[in-house]
C-alpha positions in Angstrom: 0.1 17.4 -49.4 -3.4 18.6 -48.7 -5.8 20.7 -50.5 -7.6 23.4 -48.3 -10.2 25.9 -49.1 -9.5 29.1 -47.3 -11.9 31.9 -46.8 -10.5 35.6 -46.4 -12.8 38.3 -45.8 -12.2 42.1 -46.7 -13.9 45.2 -46.9 -13.7 47.7 -50.0 -13.2 50.9 -48.0 -13.5 53.1 -51.0 -16.0 53.1 -54.0 -14.5 50.6 -56.7 -14.9 50.8 -60.3 -17.6 48.2 -61.7 -14.9 46.0 -63.3 -12.9 45.5 -60.0 -14.6 42.4 -58.9 -14.2 40.9 -62.4 -10.5 41.7 -62.5 -10.1 40.3 -58.8 -12.0 37.1 -59.8 -9.5 36.8 -62.8 -6.4 37.1 -60.8 -7.6 34.6 -58.4 -8.8 32.1 -61.0 -6.0 29.4 -60.3 -7.1 29.2 -56.8 -10.8 28.9 -57.4 -12.5 26.4 -55.2 -14.5 24.9 -57.9 -11.5 22.8 -58.7 -12.0 20.7 -55.8 -15.0 18.0 -55.0 -16.0 20.3 -51.9 -16.0 23.4 -54.0 -18.0 21.9 -57.0 -20.7 20.4 -54.2 -21.0 23.6 -52.5 -20.9 25.8 -55.5 -18.1 28.0 -53.8 -17.4 31.0 -55.8 -14.0 32.5 -55.5 -15.1 36.0 -54.9 -18.4 37.0 -53.2 -19.1 40.7 -52.9 -22.0 41.9 -50.5 -24.1 45.1 -50.7 -22.2 46.7 -47.7 -19.0 46.6 -49.3 -17.6 43.6 -47.6 -16.3 40.5 -49.5 -15.1 37.2 -49.1 -12.2 35.5 -51.2 -12.6 31.6 -51.4 -9.3 30.3 -52.0 -7.8 26.5 -52.9 -4.5 26.1 -51.5 -2.2 22.9 -51.4 -0.4 22.8 -48.3 1.3 20.6 -45.7 -0.3 22.2 -42.7 -3.6 24.3 -41.9 -1.2 27.6 -40.8 0.7 27.1 -43.9 -2.3 27.1 -46.1 -3.6 30.3 -44.4 -0.4 32.0 -44.9 -0.3 31.0 -48.6 -3.9 32.1 -49.0 -3.3 35.4 -47.6 -0.1 35.9 -50.0 -2.5 34.9 -53.0 -5.3 37.4 -51.7 -2.6 40.3 -51.4 -1.1 39.8 -54.6 -4.5 39.3 -56.3 -5.8 42.5 -54.8 -2.7 44.3 -56.2 -3.1 42.9 -59.7 -6.7 44.2 -59.7 -5.3 47.6 -58.5 -6.0 47.8 -55.0 -3.9 48.2 -51.8 -4.3 47.2 -48.2 -5.8 50.8 -47.7 -8.6 50.4 -50.3 -9.3 46.7 -49.6 -8.0 45.7 -46.1 -8.3 41.9 -45.5 -9.2 40.2 -42.3 -7.8 36.7 -41.0 -7.7 33.8 -43.4 -9.7 31.0 -42.0 -9.8 27.2 -43.2 -13.3 26.4 -44.2 -12.6 23.1 -45.8 -10.3 20.3 -46.3 -10.3 18.2 -49.6 -8.0 15.5 -48.7 -7.5 11.9 -49.8 -6.7 10.6 -46.4 -9.4 8.4 -45.2 
């Protein structure tokens, strides 16, 4: 099993309430990349929101393969958005991309 850091981009298409980023970050807390050596070294935040209403979710996922990690990250992101009161229309997501691998294999 390998630990992957996956980035999932998205866009808030409607105005969001001020507490939405905090609710979203709380929903993603178990997948926070700070729990990996790479995430700590790079100071990766689980959620980054830009002034143009785009955002990036950075999630830590345990998986056997890259494609499985991307699928799991997308599932986690979708669930966190719903938990924060958002849906695919108010916060559509782009493709999940592997941005790091934290493996014990040398």
